[in-house]
N, C-alpha and C positions, 0 to 999 in steps of 0.2 A: 471696487478698489483694485489696484494693480495686482495684489497678491491673491485675489480671489475671495477674500473674506468680505463679509458685508459690514458696512458701516452701521454702528449702533445708533438708532434714532430715538430721541426722547419724544414722547407725545406732547403735542403743543397744547398749551392752556386754552380752553374754550371760553367763549363769552359767559357760559354758565359758571365755569370755575372762577372767572374774574368777578362776577357779580356775587357769588357766594363768599368770596374773600372780602369784598367790600362790605357786604352785610355784616360779616363777623367783625370787621374793623370798626364799623359804626356802632355795633352793639357793645363792644368792649370799651370803646371810648366813652359812651354815655354811662356805662356801668361804673367805670373808674372815676368819673368826674362828679357823679351824683346828679347833677342837673346841668344841661347845656342846651344850646340852640342849634338849629340847622346851620346857621351862618358860622358858628364856631366849629362845627364838625367839618364844614367845607374848608375853613382856614387850616385846621390841623391835619386834615387828610390830603389836601391838595385836589380833592374832587370838585367838580363844578357844582354850583348850587342846585341846578336841575337834577344832577345825578343824586345828590344828597337827599333832595326832596322825594325822589322816587324810592330810594332805599328806606328812608324813614317811614314813608307811607306803607311800604310792604311790612316793615317791622311792627308798626302800629296795628295794621290789619291782622297780622298773625298773633297779636296779643303779647309780643315781647317788649314793646315800648309803650309808654303812655304820655300824654301831654299833661303838664302840670298847670298851665295857665301862662299868663304874660309875665315876663321878667322886667327888669329895669332898663329903660331906654337910654342909649348913649347918644341920642339925637335921632329923630325920625320915629318910625313905627316900633313899638316895643316888641322884642322877640318872644316867640312862644317857646317855653322851656320844655325839654324832654327828660324823661327819667326811665329807668328800667322798671318794667311792670313785674315786680318780684313774684306776685302770685299769679302771673299769667300762665305758668306751667308748674306741674308737680314732677318731681323726679323720685322714682322708687329706688331706694338704696338699701343694700343688704350687707351685713358683716357676718360671714360664715366662719370667721376665725375665733369667735367667742362662743361660749356655751352658757346658756342657751343661745341659739342664733338670734340676732337682732336685726330689726329693719326700721326704716324711717321714710317719711315723706319730706322732701327737701325742696324749698322754693328756689327760684333763679338766683337769689342773693346768697345761697348756701345756708340759709336758716332752716333748722329742723322744726317743723310744726306738728309732727305726729310721730311718736315712737311706739313700737310694739316689740314684744319679745316672745319667742316661742315658749310653749309650756315646758317647764322643767320635767325631765324624765330621769328615772333612777339610774339609767346608764346612758351616757351621751350617745346620741344617734350617729350611726355610720352607715355607709352603703346606701341601699335603697331607702331606708328610713330617713337618713339625713337629706336625701334628695327630695322626698315627699314633704318634709318639714319646710324646706326652702320654698317649694312651690306654694304651700299653704300660706307662708308669710307674704309672698308676692300677691296672692289672691286677696288677702286681707287688706293690704296697703292700697291696691288698686280700687277696692270697694270704698275706701275712706277718702280717696282723692277728690278734691274740690275743683280741680282744674284739669285740662287735658294733660295726660302723662307724656312727658318729653322722651323718657326712656327708662330702662331698668339697668341699674348699675350694681354689680356684684363683686365684692372683695372676698376672695376665698384663699385659704392656704393651698400651697402646691404649685406645680409647674403648669402654666396655662399658655396655650398657643394663641397667636393673634386672633383666631376665629372664635375663641371662647371655649375650646375643648380643654377639659381638665386632664392633662396627660398623666399626672401622678399627684395624688394628695393622700399620703399614707395615713394621716390621722383621721381622714374622713372615709378611708377605704374606697376611694374613687380612682379608677384606672381607665383612662381613655373615655371618660364621660363627656359626650358632646353636649354640654349644658347650654351653650350659646344657641345652637340650632334649635334645641328643644324649646327653650323659652321663647324664641322668636316665633316658632310655629304655634305654640300654645296660646300666647297672649297677643300676637300680631303687633308688637311694640318693639322698637329698636332696643338692643341689648348690648351692654359693655361689661366684659368680665376680665378681671386681671387679678394677679396675686395681691393678697391683702397688704403685705409689707411694702410692695412696690407702690400701690396706691397711696399708702400712708407717707412714703418717702416723698412723693410728688407734692402732697399737701404741705409737708414741712419745708420743702425746698421753696415753695412759692411764698412762704412767710419770711424768707431770708433773701431778699433781692441782691445782696452783695456776695452771697456764696456761689461758687461754681461747682463744688464737689461736696457730696454729703452721703452718709450711709445711715439709714434708720434700721434699728434692730428691734423686732417685735417679739416679745416673750409672752406666749400664751400657752395653749395646749401643745404647741410646737414652738420652734425657734426659726425665724426667717428674717431676711434683710432685703431692703430696697436700696439700690445704689444709683445715685445721680452723678454723672461725670460730665463736666463741661456743660452743665445745664440740661442734659438729656438723660432720661431714664435709661439705664443700661440693662437690656433684657438678656443679652447673651445669645450665642449661636443657636442654642436649643431651648430658648425661653426659660432657662433654669438659673440665671444669675441670681445670687442672693440666697441660695439654698444652703446656708451655712449650718443649719440644724443637723445636717447629715454628714458633717465632717467628723471623722473619728478623733476623739480626744483622749480616750482611755482604751488601752489594749485589753484590759481585763474587765471592760464595762459590760453592762447588761444589754440584752437584745433590744433592738429598736424596731419599730413598726415597719421601717423601710426594708428590713431584711438583713441589715448589718448589725454590728454591736459596738457599744462604746461611743455612739454618736453624741454630739453636743446636746441634742434634744433630751437624751437620757439623763443628763445631769443639770441642765439649765432651764428646761421648760418649767412652767408653774406646777404641773402635776408631779414632775420629778422632785421639785423642792418640797412639796407637801408630803410626798411619800417618804422622803428622807426624814421627815419629822414625825412619821407615824400617823399622819393625817390622811383622810380619804378625800381626794380632789373633788369627788362628786357630792360630798356632804359638808365639808368644812369651808368656811369663807375664804375667798382669795384675797386676804388682807393680812399683812405681816404683823400689824398690831394685834389683831384678833388672835392670830396664831400664837403670838408671844403670851397672851393671856391664858392660852390652853397648855402650852408646853414649856413656857419660860422664855425670857428674852435671849439668853445666851445661845441655846440651840438654834433659834431662828437666825441670829446673827451669823453663826457658823455655816448654816445651810446656804444663806444668801451669799456669804463670802466665797464659798466653794463654787457656786454657780457663777459669780462674777469673775473669779480667776479663770475659769474655763472659757467664758466669753471673751475675756481679755486676751487669752492665748490665740484664739481664732482671729479676733479683730486686729491684732498686731500684724498678722500676715497681710490682711486686706489693706490696712492703712499704709504699710510699708510698700506694698506692690503698686498701689494706685495713688499714693500721696493724698489721701482723703483728709480734709481739714476739719470736718465737722461730723461728730457721731451723736445721733439722737437715739435715746433709749425709750421704748414704749412697752413697759411691762403691764400685763393684765393683773399682776399681783400688786395691790395697792400698798403704799407706804414702804416700798422696797427699793426705790430708785437710789437713795443716797448711798446705801451700802454697796449696791451693784456698781454704781459709777466709781466709787472710791477704789474698788478692786480692779475694775477695768483700767483706770488711770494708772494704778501701780503696775499692772502687767505691761501696759504699753511702755512705761518708762524703763522697764527692765528688759524689754525684748526688741525695741527698735532704736534707731539713732536718737540719742537724747535730745538733740536740738530739734528734731522733727516732732518727737513726743510732746515737747513743751508747747508746741504750736497748735496741737489738736484740741479743739473744743469738744467737751463731752457734756451732754445735758439730757434731761428727761423732757419728753413732750409736754406741752402745756394744754393739749387738746383733749386729754383724758380718753374716755371710752368712745367718743364720737369721731376719733381720728379716721378709722376705716370707712365709716359712713360718709364722712366728708370727702374722702378719696373716691368712693364709689360714685357719688354725685358729680364730682369733678370730671371723672372719666366719661360720664354721659354728656356733660357740657362740651368737652373737647371733641368727642366723636360726632355729636349732633350739630353743634353750632360752630365748632372750630375755635372756640375761645374758652378761657376760664374767667368767669365773671367774679368781680369782687367789689 
């Protein structure tokens, strides 16, 4: 160029890239429609029948599609119907945000067909011990797999970079742990690792095709959020978007594992709520009704209300700044959602523009304890096949 600077050139798409994209499109179309024919795929994609026949042949040979038999003829030769081969691959999915850690084998349709849980320990494992427990779960799941493993998906608390390095996970005492590289080297299987709340947010977003913006708040041993803006997961400049658990909400608060004090996690995480009730988070059930039976209904309601108020304080700023229209709550504490949501709604109404607050939908997830496992499996499908199958 005349000013001496070089023009930025974008790499051209290769024939391999184009074929991979067409394979993904074909696979997603068959998955979404349940059963369809080669001719229908050609009609909907605009690809030639010869190209579709080649793509379908590769997907059948690789075990991702299967033939169902002949369909109804509209005149002429009856078409051969195709369907997703749900059990053609297994996905190893891990949820490291719950204690004990949980894992599952998930098929291509997203159905869990094997669940396992790490052995309970008197003290929740952190550091090297947590690392070892995660490895043992993966080994157990791979041993139970009945189909080739497509990939390993891991949802973990903390700040995770795109390569799968856990930059900071205070509750696991992981700092700069290159988990992705280690798992790939150890198992020789593709690995997808992301923040557990971020994975959960994508699962919830895909259940709501009309939404463009959503925030999911996960309450477990810590507090984290996943934020979807204009249909895209927002990771942030330093992969730390959604770390609301370490926003200070009390100047006189207790010390947090992150090194600061008075963080949202110290008042709104499940262990913080249980400790406020005089209950041991490692021994008592994470269930509000069971806790009410131990300490009384009113103390439980007060503890939940306080946690909800602090959550609402932080969420008000996020909602106002980004104009988020949908808030989904995913608490690991069972039977707690109604009180938490009521308090969040009250705080939003008192802290942001009333007309905006009235439009914000707040609800609890309907996916329960499988939310992060579903997200981990979806992460593998996106990374390996370029699609989310449903």
